[in-house]
Backbone bond lengths (Angstrom), bond angles and torsions (degrees), N, CA, C in turn:
res aa  C-N    CA-C-N  psi(-1)  N-CA   C-N-CA  omega(-1)  CA-C   N-CA-C  phi
1 X - - - 1.392 - - 1.523 108.89 -
2 X 1.353 115.52 133.94 1.414 122.08 178.05 1.553 110.94 -104.43
3 X 1.196 119.97 120.16 1.481 124.72 -175.07 1.542 112.90 -75.42
4 X 1.313 115.59 -21.05 1.477 120.80 -173.70 1.559 113.71 -95.31
5 X 1.380 113.65 -28.20 1.467 112.88 -171.82 1.464 109.19 -127.30
6 X 1.357 117.52 146.77 1.473 127.05 177.01 1.519 109.89 -60.44
7 X 1.262 116.19 137.06 1.485 120.10 -177.38 1.448 112.75 -63.21
8 X 1.271 121.53 -35.63 1.490 124.97 173.65 1.503 111.40 -57.99
9 X 1.377 118.25 -46.70 1.420 122.20 178.73 1.479 113.17 -62.69
10 X 1.347 115.92 -37.53 1.486 119.88 175.06 1.514 113.49 -65.13
11 X 1.386 113.81 -36.22 1.493 116.20 174.83 1.534 113.05 -67.31
12 X 1.299 117.53 -34.58 1.443 120.52 171.17 1.399 113.95 -67.46
13 X 1.301 119.20 -40.10 1.510 120.03 175.49 1.563 108.20 -61.26
14 X 1.224 117.97 -45.31 1.577 120.58 -177.73 1.545 105.93 -60.60
15 X 1.330 118.02 -44.82 1.467 119.20 -178.51 1.474 113.16 -66.15
16 X 1.330 117.05 -38.46 1.423 120.63 -179.84 1.543 110.41 -66.29
17 X 1.301 114.79 -45.09 1.494 117.55 176.23 1.551 113.83 -60.28
18 X 1.338 112.88 -37.96 1.471 115.96 179.67 1.632 107.96 -64.42
19 X 1.358 115.99 -43.97 1.461 116.81 -179.62 1.533 108.31 -66.59
20 X 1.225 119.88 -41.14 1.531 117.81 176.71 1.495 110.62 -61.50
21 X 1.277 121.71 -46.75 1.465 125.88 -178.69 1.521 109.01 -64.41
22 X 1.337 121.39 -39.66 1.424 120.27 176.46 1.500 113.56 -61.94
23 X 1.373 119.30 -30.27 1.466 122.04 179.61 1.543 110.34 -95.53
24 X 1.341 118.01 3.10 1.469 119.80 177.18 1.539 111.38 68.18
25 X 1.390 117.33 27.74 1.416 119.57 179.52 1.556 112.32 -104.98
26 X 1.427 112.11 149.36 1.384 118.59 -178.02 1.482 109.87 -111.90
27 X 1.316 120.83 165.87 1.459 128.06 -170.95 1.426 113.56 -136.79
28 X 1.386 114.73 148.78 1.487 119.21 169.72 1.514 104.33 -135.02
29 X 1.347 118.91 159.68 1.395 124.33 178.00 1.508 104.38 -125.33
30 X 1.402 115.53 151.15 1.424 125.20 173.89 1.539 105.11 -138.71
31 X 1.370 114.71 110.56 1.442 117.54 -165.19 1.517 107.56 -128.59
32 X 1.274 114.87 141.64 1.480 126.05 172.69 1.556 108.63 -117.86
33 X 1.265 117.54 -86.40 1.455 122.88 -173.17 1.522 111.93 -61.03
34 X 1.365 120.08 -27.01 1.473 122.86 -179.73 1.544 109.77 -86.00
35 X 1.250 118.82 -9.96 1.519 121.17 171.66 1.411 114.82 55.74
36 X 1.300 124.94 32.81 1.442 125.66 -174.29 1.536 118.26 88.98
37 X 1.295 116.66 6.82 1.469 122.56 -179.10 1.533 111.92 -64.13
38 X 1.379 115.47 -36.13 1.561 118.02 179.02 1.613 103.68 -66.73
39 X 1.204 117.35 -50.46 1.521 120.12 -179.18 1.458 112.26 -59.54
40 X 1.382 116.47 -39.58 1.434 121.34 -175.05 1.636 108.13 -66.89
41 X 1.269 116.95 -38.99 1.387 123.13 -179.66 1.576 110.08 -66.44
42 X 1.317 112.89 -42.72 1.509 114.61 177.90 1.426 112.23 -70.12
43 X 1.340 119.94 -38.61 1.472 119.49 -176.48 1.517 112.42 -79.35
44 X 1.336 116.61 -6.65 1.499 119.25 168.01 1.435 115.01 -68.46
45 X 1.353 116.83 -12.52 1.427 123.24 -176.36 1.524 109.04 -98.39
46 X 1.365 120.59 121.26 1.445 120.78 175.92 1.533 113.63 -55.80
47 X 1.308 114.75 137.54 1.485 119.58 -178.41 1.439 113.80 91.34
48 X 1.330 121.59 -3.83 1.408 124.21 -178.29 1.515 115.72 -62.26
49 X 1.269 119.38 -19.37 1.485 123.87 -178.99 1.549 108.53 -70.20
50 X 1.323 119.96 -16.96 1.439 122.97 175.56 1.547 110.84 -71.60
51 X 1.300 118.67 -20.06 1.422 123.25 -171.80 1.561 113.71 -121.31
52 X 1.302 115.71 -44.14 1.466 120.48 -174.56 1.548 107.98 -86.01
53 X 1.324 116.72 102.26 1.530 120.77 -175.80 1.499 113.10 -77.98
54 X 1.347 118.11 -37.16 1.493 123.16 -172.15 1.515 111.01 -156.79
55 X 1.261 111.55 145.98 1.573 116.21 171.54 1.538 104.54 -131.09
56 X 1.348 116.77 125.10 1.414 121.88 176.63 1.557 110.12 -110.36
57 X 1.314 113.60 121.10 1.453 119.63 171.68 1.437 108.41 -103.42
58 X 1.384 115.52 107.00 1.419 120.12 -173.60 1.560 110.35 -123.36
59 X 1.309 111.48 79.53 1.500 118.51 -168.62 1.617 108.43 -79.19
60 X 1.259 118.08 -28.21 1.495 118.60 179.21 1.523 109.10 -99.28
61 X 1.373 113.64 157.01 1.492 118.77 175.68 1.502 110.30 -60.69
62 X 1.322 118.50 -39.99 1.457 120.87 179.58 1.589 111.91 -59.49
63 X 1.279 118.71 -42.11 1.449 123.72 174.34 1.491 113.63 -63.65
64 X 1.366 114.72 -39.32 1.536 116.21 178.12 1.483 108.45 -65.43
65 X 1.283 119.29 -41.13 1.538 124.25 179.63 1.511 109.79 -66.02
66 X 1.328 115.20 -49.61 1.487 119.43 -173.20 1.519 115.08 -72.86
67 X 1.336 114.32 -42.69 1.480 120.37 -174.98 1.509 113.77 -85.46
68 X 1.298 117.47 -34.86 1.471 126.21 -169.23 1.448 113.18 -113.72
69 X 1.382 118.57 -10.02 1.412 118.52 -176.89 1.498 119.29 77.01
70 X 1.299 117.58 13.98 1.444 121.77 -179.35 1.515 105.36 -62.17
71 X 1.280 119.47 126.19 1.468 119.53 176.53 1.495 113.74 -63.94
72 X 1.348 117.09 131.90 1.388 121.52 -179.78 1.576 111.46 -60.75
73 X 1.284 116.22 -31.63 1.498 118.96 178.31 1.465 108.74 -67.51
74 X 1.321 121.25 -34.02 1.474 124.57 178.20 1.541 110.32 -68.36
75 X 1.304 116.41 -35.00 1.483 122.73 -176.40 1.608 103.21 -73.72
76 X 1.279 116.24 -39.93 1.465 113.87 178.03 1.443 116.66 -75.54
77 X 1.310 119.73 -29.12 1.489 125.98 178.68 1.543 110.09 -76.59
78 X 1.238 121.56 -43.38 1.427 124.79 -170.42 1.561 114.26 -112.94
79 X 1.348 116.30 -22.54 1.460 116.36 -174.77 1.486 110.42 89.46
80 X 1.317 116.78 155.99 1.435 123.74 -178.47 1.472 109.76 -63.68
81 X 1.355 118.17 -35.78 1.420 122.43 -179.25 1.477 110.88 -93.46
82 X 1.404 115.35 84.36 1.386 123.10 -177.15 1.537 111.40 -155.60
83 X 1.296 114.54 157.41 1.469 119.03 175.64 1.551 113.51 -60.60
84 X 1.250 113.61 -38.94 1.511 121.76 177.81 1.522 113.42 -59.71
85 X 1.303 113.48 -46.19 1.461 118.63 -179.80 1.558 110.00 -74.05
86 X 1.333 120.54 -38.73 1.431 118.02 175.06 1.460 109.51 -57.35
87 X 1.324 119.36 -47.93 1.494 121.03 179.65 1.480 113.19 -56.78
88 X 1.360 115.91 -48.30 1.451 120.34 179.36 1.548 111.04 -60.98
89 X 1.301 117.87 -33.03 1.443 121.86 178.11 1.553 110.76 -64.89
90 X 1.317 112.35 -51.22 1.489 122.09 -177.10 1.537 107.99 -59.10
91 X 1.367 117.84 -47.99 1.380 121.78 -174.37 1.546 108.75 -72.27
92 X 1.278 118.46 -34.07 1.490 120.25 173.70 1.534 115.12 -65.36
93 X 1.341 117.99 -38.70 1.422 121.03 175.62 1.526 109.88 -69.73
94 X 1.301 121.73 -35.75 1.433 123.37 175.24 1.555 110.22 -64.33
95 X 1.283 117.51 -44.39 1.509 122.81 -179.47 1.507 108.33 -65.78
96 X 1.324 116.61 -51.50 1.475 118.99 -172.09 1.494 113.91 -68.21
97 X 1.392 117.66 -39.48 1.380 123.59 -175.38 1.506 118.07 -82.41
98 X 1.336 115.73 -24.01 1.413 124.43 -172.46 1.556 111.80 76.41
99 X 1.266 120.04 7.40 1.515 122.63 -178.43 1.575 106.92 -66.42
100 X 1.277 110.64 167.51 1.500 122.03 176.41 1.543 112.57 -85.99
101 X 1.379 114.85 -27.24 1.420 120.19 -173.19 1.561 106.77 -144.01
102 X 1.322 118.01 147.16 1.431 123.36 176.62 1.543 111.24 -145.60
103 X 1.311 111.24 146.12 1.468 120.31 -178.19 1.453 109.11 -125.46
104 X 1.327 119.99 136.25 1.448 121.86 -177.64 1.495 107.50 -130.75
105 X 1.367 116.85 146.84 1.417 124.91 175.40 1.546 108.56 -133.13
106 X 1.354 117.05 141.47 1.391 121.76 176.75 1.533 104.91 -155.43
107 X 1.344 121.05 126.71 1.414 122.09 -174.99 1.498 112.94 -171.01
108 X 1.274 119.86 -170.54 1.435 130.08 179.27 1.456 110.90 -119.76
109 X 1.377 112.24 95.22 1.523 117.15 -178.46 1.511 113.00 -77.91
110 X 1.306 120.38 -17.58 1.432 123.34 176.61 1.543 112.57 87.69
111 X 1.311 113.77 -179.53 1.422 128.68 5.03 1.561 112.29 -78.56
112 X 1.269 121.00 -20.33 1.408 121.99 177.17 1.495 115.36 -97.09
113 X 1.323 116.57 -174.84 1.448 121.71 173.89 1.527 116.27 93.11
114 X 1.321 114.59 -5.62 1.496 118.89 -178.89 1.518 112.30 -72.98
115 X 1.357 114.70 156.48 1.475 123.50 171.87 1.495 108.36 -130.98
116 X 1.272 118.10 176.42 1.510 118.75 179.85 1.517 110.32 -64.17
117 X 1.372 117.68 -30.28 1.446 119.01 179.89 1.473 115.69 -96.93
118 X 1.334 117.00 -11.63 1.416 121.97 -176.58 1.569 109.23 -132.31
119 X 1.340 113.65 89.15 1.494 114.30 -177.57 1.428 114.51 -78.93
120 X 1.365 112.88 163.62 1.462 119.01 173.39 1.606 108.38 -55.81
121 X 1.286 115.72 133.80 1.434 120.01 179.80 1.484 114.84 103.45
122 X 1.382 115.25 -13.11 1.524 121.38 177.63 1.514 108.54 -71.36
123 X 1.301 114.38 124.30 1.476 120.52 175.04 1.504 110.76 -136.24
124 X 1.298 110.58 128.57 1.569 117.89 176.89 1.571 108.42 -99.58
125 X 1.241 117.33 139.40 1.410 123.62 -178.29 1.583 108.31 -126.07
126 X 1.308 118.88 148.59 1.440 121.51 170.91 1.626 106.67 -141.97
127 X 1.284 114.51 134.70 1.410 121.15 174.47 1.565 111.67 -117.96
128 X 1.319 112.80 113.77 1.519 117.11 179.63 1.544 109.68 -106.94
129 X 1.307 109.67 136.71 1.406 117.36 175.61 1.482 110.92 -130.73
130 X 1.389 118.74 127.91 1.438 124.54 -178.47 1.556 111.41 -45.69
131 X 1.384 114.38 123.71 1.458 118.03 172.83 1.557 111.42 87.64
132 X 1.338 116.52 0.59 1.505 121.38 176.17 1.501 113.94 -127.33
133 X 1.293 115.16 161.67 1.493 118.50 175.72 1.446 110.13 -69.28
134 X 1.323 118.18 140.66 1.438 124.38 176.61 1.525 112.50 -68.32
135 X 1.285 117.38 131.82 1.508 122.16 -179.53 1.488 107.80 -94.70
136 X 1.355 117.04 137.95 1.494 120.69 -179.53 1.490 103.08 -122.51
137 X 1.439 115.37 152.47 1.391 123.65 -178.31 1.531 106.09 -159.11
138 X 1.339 116.64 143.71 1.464 120.08 168.00 1.470 109.70 -138.37
139 X 1.377 109.83 165.11 1.448 118.31 179.37 1.509 106.60 -163.72
140 X 1.370 112.16 149.77 1.490 118.96 172.65 1.534 105.99 -106.74
141 X 1.408 112.70 116.73 1.471 120.34 -175.31 1.571 106.54 -97.65
142 X 1.323 111.67 141.41 1.513 116.69 177.92 1.581 110.34 -80.74
143 X 1.266 118.30 164.91 1.464 123.94 170.55 1.477 112.30 103.71
144 X 1.369 112.92 -171.84 1.472 121.59 -175.61 1.571 107.72 -84.51
145 X 1.344 113.95 -174.67 1.479 119.23 -174.14 1.560 111.16 -59.32
146 X 1.358 115.94 -41.81 1.486 118.56 178.38 1.503 115.17 -61.95
147 X 1.367 110.47 -40.08 1.453 116.74 177.62 1.547 115.18 -62.18
148 X 1.312 111.07 -43.82 1.482 118.14 179.84 1.504 110.01 -63.71
149 X 1.219 117.56 -43.04 1.466 123.97 -175.75 1.651 110.15 -69.74
150 X 1.343 113.15 -36.31 1.477 115.18 -179.92 1.521 108.31 -75.64
151 X 1.424 117.57 -33.91 1.442 117.32 179.83 1.518 112.19 -70.64
152 X 1.368 109.60 -30.92 1.555 116.16 176.57 1.543 112.31 -67.66
153 X 1.314 116.88 -38.24 1.446 122.02 173.41 1.527 111.85 -60.67
154 X 1.311 115.64 -47.85 1.478 117.76 179.91 1.500 110.17 -64.87
155 X 1.302 120.33 -40.76 1.458 124.01 176.44 1.512 110.51 -59.00
156 X 1.317 117.04 -50.96 1.447 122.79 -178.24 1.626 110.05 -53.82
157 X 1.303 111.38 -42.65 1.457 117.93 179.73 1.540 107.31 -62.63
158 X 1.367 116.89 -45.02 1.449 119.19 -177.41 1.506 112.92 -65.06
159 X 1.315 119.43 -32.38 1.409 123.86 176.50 1.521 112.66 -66.57
160 X 1.315 112.44 -41.05 1.449 119.88 179.17 1.497 109.62 -67.00
161 X 1.326 118.83 -45.64 1.442 124.71 175.69 1.512 112.67 -55.82
162 X 1.369 118.23 -41.76 1.419 123.37 178.22 1.565 109.85 -66.07
163 X 1.348 116.91 -35.35 1.489 120.94 -178.77 1.484 114.11 -67.17
164 X 1.334 117.19 -22.22 1.395 123.85 179.43 1.564 113.08 -79.89
């Protein structure tokens, strides 16, 4: 039993890892608003080290720039919670880790941090796969901080499943 993660999400993590391993693919994560939740769900599964090469938790703009190579000008122009930054995070994780696939999350889990154009619950995702165009997605999730983060985890898994 895992006290931190929903059993259904853990089952999805196990199935995702099995699909990646069957295809000989590796994965990296680049997380902001989820704070490592995607990596935590994956590493809760025994044998995940064969597939998950790296997990970057880049909560600050400085960390996004330093660890993932997100251009500071991009952060200033679009803000950390943007499609552009999500894409740069995913592509930076792919480049730095050497993985075949990378998923990125950046958003406003709340309860604070919202603006008129970026409400609580807004999360941008990007899924990068070596040799393919990076896919971007965003959604505004309802609920409190925990609900937004859990919905973000489920969505990240969905995007990875689609990428396979």
